[in-house]
One Martini backbone bead per residue (centre of mass of N, CA, C, O) as a GRO file, in nm:
protein
  129
    1MET     BB    1   0.056   0.063  -0.021
    2ALA     BB    2   0.295   0.264   0.002
    3PHE     BB    3   0.379   0.245  -0.293
    4LEU     BB    4   0.118   0.369  -0.415
    5GLU     BB    5   0.130   0.636  -0.265
    6GLY     BB    6   0.399   0.725  -0.388
    7LEU     BB    7   0.313   0.712  -0.685
    8GLU     BB    8   0.090   0.922  -0.674
    9ARG     BB    9   0.274   1.155  -0.590
   10VAL     BB   10   0.458   1.150  -0.834
   11LEU     BB   11   0.236   1.196  -1.047
   12GLU     BB   12   0.143   1.468  -0.938
   13ASN     BB   13   0.415   1.613  -0.978
   14ILE     BB   14   0.437   1.570  -1.279
   15ASN     BB   15   0.168   1.708  -1.359
   16ARG     BB   16   0.241   1.983  -1.239
   17GLU     BB   17   0.488   2.033  -1.425
   18ILE     BB   18   0.339   2.014  -1.691
   19ASP     BB   19   0.144   2.247  -1.643
   20LYS     BB   20   0.359   2.462  -1.601
   21LYS     BB   21   0.494   2.436  -1.885
   22GLN     BB   22   0.239   2.500  -2.048
   23LYS     BB   23   0.203   2.787  -1.934
   24GLN     BB   24   0.480   2.893  -2.020
   25HIS     BB   25   0.446   2.842  -2.320
   26ALA     BB   26   0.194   3.020  -2.358
   27ALA     BB   27   0.337   3.280  -2.264
   28GLY     BB   28   0.553   3.275  -2.489
   29LEU     BB   29   0.360   3.294  -2.726
   30TRP     BB   30   0.234   3.561  -2.647
   31ALA     BB   31   0.496   3.729  -2.645
   32ALA     BB   32   0.567   3.671  -2.943
   33GLY     BB   33   0.312   3.798  -3.062
   34LEU     BB   34   0.367   4.084  -2.950
   35LEU     BB   35   0.631   4.125  -3.095
   36VAL     BB   36   0.520   4.110  -3.384
   37GLN     BB   37   0.307   4.327  -3.358
   38GLY     BB   38   0.497   4.564  -3.292
   39ARG     BB   39   0.671   4.542  -3.551
   40SER     BB   40   0.435   4.574  -3.748
   41GLN     BB   41   0.318   4.856  -3.660
   42LYS     BB   42   0.579   5.011  -3.776
   43ARG     BB   43   0.484   4.924  -4.099
   44VAL     BB   44   0.228   5.072  -4.112
   45PRO     BB   45   0.030   5.253  -4.284
   46VAL     BB   46  -0.047   5.609  -4.209
   47GLU     BB   47  -0.311   5.837  -4.146
   48HIS     BB   48  -0.523   5.783  -3.889
   49GLY     BB   49  -0.489   5.455  -3.758
   50PRO     BB   50  -0.690   5.199  -3.785
   51LEU     BB   51  -0.501   4.979  -3.881
   52ARG     BB   52  -0.301   4.977  -3.647
   53ALA     BB   53  -0.535   4.948  -3.425
   54SER     BB   54  -0.630   4.648  -3.541
   55ALA     BB   55  -0.438   4.501  -3.391
   56TYR     BB   56  -0.373   4.150  -3.293
   57THR     BB   57  -0.363   3.916  -3.008
   58ARG     BB   58  -0.445   3.561  -2.990
   59LYS     BB   59  -0.567   3.287  -2.848
   60GLU     BB   60  -0.541   2.924  -2.941
   61GLY     BB   61  -0.541   2.777  -2.699
   62GLN     BB   62  -0.227   2.630  -2.585
   63THR     BB   63  -0.065   2.627  -2.902
   64ALA     BB   64  -0.176   2.924  -3.000
   65VAL     BB   65  -0.114   3.224  -3.200
   66VAL     BB   66  -0.270   3.523  -3.322
   67VAL     BB   67  -0.179   3.754  -3.580
   68GLY     BB   68  -0.345   4.070  -3.668
   69TYR     BB   69  -0.605   4.231  -3.870
   70SER     BB   70  -0.942   4.387  -3.869
   71ALA     BB   71  -0.939   4.547  -4.102
   72ALA     BB   72  -1.092   4.528  -4.405
   73TYR     BB   73  -0.813   4.646  -4.567
   74ALA     BB   74  -0.554   4.491  -4.480
   75LEU     BB   75  -0.499   4.292  -4.713
   76ALA     BB   76  -0.471   4.497  -4.942
   77VAL     BB   77  -0.226   4.641  -4.818
   78HIS     BB   78  -0.037   4.400  -4.766
   79GLU     BB   79  -0.055   4.315  -5.099
   80ASN     BB   80   0.065   4.600  -5.204
   81LEU     BB   81   0.340   4.592  -5.412
   82GLU     BB   82   0.323   4.849  -5.602
   83GLN     BB   83   0.278   5.136  -5.484
   84LYS     BB   84   0.171   5.373  -5.679
   85LEU     BB   85   0.150   5.623  -5.446
   86LYS     BB   86   0.425   5.653  -5.357
   87GLY     BB   87   0.492   5.981  -5.215
   88LYS     BB   88   0.221   6.087  -5.233
   89PRO     BB   89  -0.010   6.293  -5.146
   90ARG     BB   90  -0.264   6.320  -4.940
   91PRO     BB   91  -0.581   6.447  -4.940
   92SER     BB   92  -0.571   6.515  -4.622
   93GLY     BB   93  -0.254   6.612  -4.562
   94LEU     BB   94  -0.134   6.333  -4.425
   95GLY     BB   95   0.105   6.301  -4.594
   96GLN     BB   96   0.209   5.997  -4.741
   97TYR     BB   97   0.216   5.739  -4.922
   98TRP     BB   98   0.383   5.494  -4.731
   99GLY     BB   99   0.477   5.708  -4.532
  100PRO     BB  100   0.787   5.649  -4.404
  101SER     BB  101   0.723   5.321  -4.292
  102GLY     BB  102   0.554   5.198  -4.502
  103GLU     BB  103   0.455   4.855  -4.596
  104PRO     BB  104   0.439   4.578  -4.736
  105LYS     BB  105   0.415   4.305  -4.545
  106PHE     BB  106   0.383   4.408  -4.231
  107LEU     BB  107   0.358   4.104  -4.110
  108GLU     BB  108   0.541   3.898  -4.253
  109ARG     BB  109   0.827   4.022  -4.220
  110PRO     BB  110   0.856   4.026  -3.909
  111PHE     BB  111   0.823   3.726  -3.880
  112ARG     BB  112   1.065   3.633  -4.053
  113GLU     BB  113   1.282   3.825  -3.901
  114SER     BB  114   1.192   3.691  -3.593
  115LYS     BB  115   1.251   3.390  -3.540
  116LYS     BB  116   1.470   3.397  -3.322
  117ASP     BB  117   1.312   3.574  -3.115
  118ILE     BB  118   1.074   3.386  -3.086
  119LEU     BB  119   1.225   3.137  -2.978
  120GLU     BB  120   1.360   3.281  -2.736
  121THR     BB  121   1.102   3.366  -2.595
  122ILE     BB  122   0.978   3.091  -2.550
  123ALA     BB  123   1.223   2.962  -2.405
  124SER     BB  124   1.239   3.160  -2.163
  125TYR     BB  125   0.966   3.071  -2.041
  126THR     BB  126   1.022   2.757  -2.027
  127ARG     BB  127   1.288   2.778  -1.835
  128GLN     BB  128   1.143   2.843  -1.604
  129LYS     BB  129   1.101   2.756  -1.250
   0.00000   0.00000   0.00000
């Protein structure tokens, strides 16, 4: 009987550590998503700001984080590789199209360029004791 009681305690401890690591991993994913979101928002073309303000990071279960933009026109701007109006003044008088830091693929590029930082962020949370 004592052997089984000890085994149950060991299994409880193992399960507690697994839960702790899963929570740490989820926190690391969240932090990495926020990292990508912040870097992406610096590259969004801005006139009045609703596109940049529509950025979000949300959890999907314990193993995924989604980073995106909710503005209806976000995809069109993101995929506008031609940038026909780049440098021309906006009708509103608020700066120029695509300037000074706006670029297409404003979400995809920061994600691709941040792979190392993303992995390091997740690992740093997971390594915590």
